[in-house]
N, C-alpha and C positions, 0 to 999 in steps of 0.2 A: 822444622818440620823430626818426629822420632822416626828415622833410619830404621832404625830394630824391630821398630812397628812398619814399616813395611815389607819389609825381610819377610815378619813372622802372618802379615795378611798374604804377602804372595805364595809361600808356602802351605797357605790353607789353602791356597785356591790350587795350589797345585798335586795337594790331594785328595782334590774333591771334584777339580774338575778332569770326569771321565768322557774319554772322543775327541782331547784333542782341538787343538787352536781357539778354536768355536764356543769349543764348553768353557768354557774362561769368559767367556759373557754376558752370560746373567750374574757369576759373581762380580765382574768387575764393575755393573747396573747399579748397583746394588754398594756397592763402592759409592759407587756417589752417588747414592742415598742417604749415603751414613756420612754428612761433611762432615758433622761436629768436631770427627779425630784430626783431620787433619788440615795443616795450618793454610793448605791453597788449595780452592773450588775446584771440583770434578761434578763438570756437569753430563748427565746422558751423549749430549750435544762431543765435547767434547772425546767422550767415548766412539761416538760411534765414527769422528774423524782419524784419531785416532784406528779402528779400526782400517777404516778407508788406505791410509800410508803402509799397515802393515800389510794386507792386503797386492799393494808396488811392489814394496819393499822385499828386496827372498832373504829368506830365512822362516822360520815356524815365526806363522803367523799367532799364537799363542808368546811365545815367546818377544815380540816385534811388540804387537797390545804392551802387555806386562812393561816391558822399558819405557818406551813413550811415556802409559802412564806413570811407572816411576820417577821420571824423569820430570813430570810436570809436578807430583806431589814434592819430590826431593834433591832435584838436580840431574846430576852427572851421577853422585852417590846411587840415587834414589831410585837411579835408572839401572844401577850395574845390580844392585843388590833390591829387585824386582825382578829381573831378567834369572838370577842365581836363587827368586824365590820358586820363583816357579817352576826348574829345573830341580829344585832340592829333593824335595818330597819322590820322582819321578826316578835318577840315579838311586837313590838308596830301595827303594819298590825292586824298580825291578832287577838289582840283584840281589838283594833273597825271595825274587822267584825266580830266576834262572838258579839261582843254588838249586832250591831247590821241588821244582815244576818235574821238572823228571819221576823225582821223586811222588810225585804225588798226581801225575796228566788219566791217571786213567779212575783213582777218587770222584765219584759218584760226586760229591761235595765240591769240589775244588771247577766240575763242569758243572752248575747248574752256578756256584758265584759268575762264576765266567757269565753260565749262560742269563743272569739275574743283568749283568752291567753292556750288554748293547742293550737292550733297551733303557738304562738309567744315560748311556750313548747318545742314543739314539733323544731321547727326550730332554736334552742340554741342549743340544744342535738346536733340536724343530723350535723352544723357546730364544735364544742365539738367536736364527732365525726370522722371529714374528718381531723381535723388537730391533734389528735388527732395517726388517721390513718398514716400519714403523718411522725409525728416525730418517730410513730417507721417502718415502712415499707419502705420508700424513698428512695433512697438512692440522694444528692441535688447532692454529685461528681462524677455522673457518668459520665463518654465521651462515650459511646457506648450505644444505647437503652437497652441493655439488665443487664446493670447492673443497670438500673432507679430501681427496687426494689430491698431490700434487700431477700435475695431468704431466706436465713436461715430462716429469722425472721416471713416469707410470710408462711413458714408449719408450724413453730413451731402456727401462728396464724391460722391456715387451721385447725390445728391438735387441737387444744384448742376449736376452734368455732363447730370442729365435737362431738368432748365429747362435751361436753353442753347441744349442740341441743343432743345427742343419751340414756348419761348416769344420765343430772340431780344430779351430787352428788353434796353434798356440793361447794358453790369457791373457799372455803384456799383449796380444792384437787388441783382443779387447777395449787391455785395461785403459790403453791408448784410446782407444773409438771413442769409452767413456767418459778419460781426459779433453779430448779436442769437443767431442758436441759436448761436455760438462760450459765449456767455452766459450761455443758457440751459443752453446743459446744462454747463457748467462743463470745458470741454474747458479 
């Protein structure tokens, strides 16, 4: 595996994934579809599994998912370079912005650029949510219409969503409940 390619790919993701860790997902799913360049195969299901692990692990979601993807593609060095590649552009961009932001804060063009980035971030997050929904709840192997959804997973999703909205407990409680329910229901 070309470690430089891993670093470059994640630098590209770091530049364009505006909106945080979930905004990296469309790019990661694109990487899974772009399998020819990688020595190891990378499937959308693996990305979904990486996302689940990254959500349960401490740290930034995007960096955790990048590290797991890089590890799958290039071992320990690949995991390190993927995480470094993802955060490298942010460090450079934030440093530059911090130096010049005060001078341009009242500039109409700068304000318009930031106003345009908000919908872009929302679009990336929605796209990531839809892909995650499809991986988690949709059954691509259905033969009749009522098998299109994974019903047990949908019920678990609905119960967790309702619990989150009603009780507002720490996220680890919901992760533990989901893990226990997944084991009990043999999802």
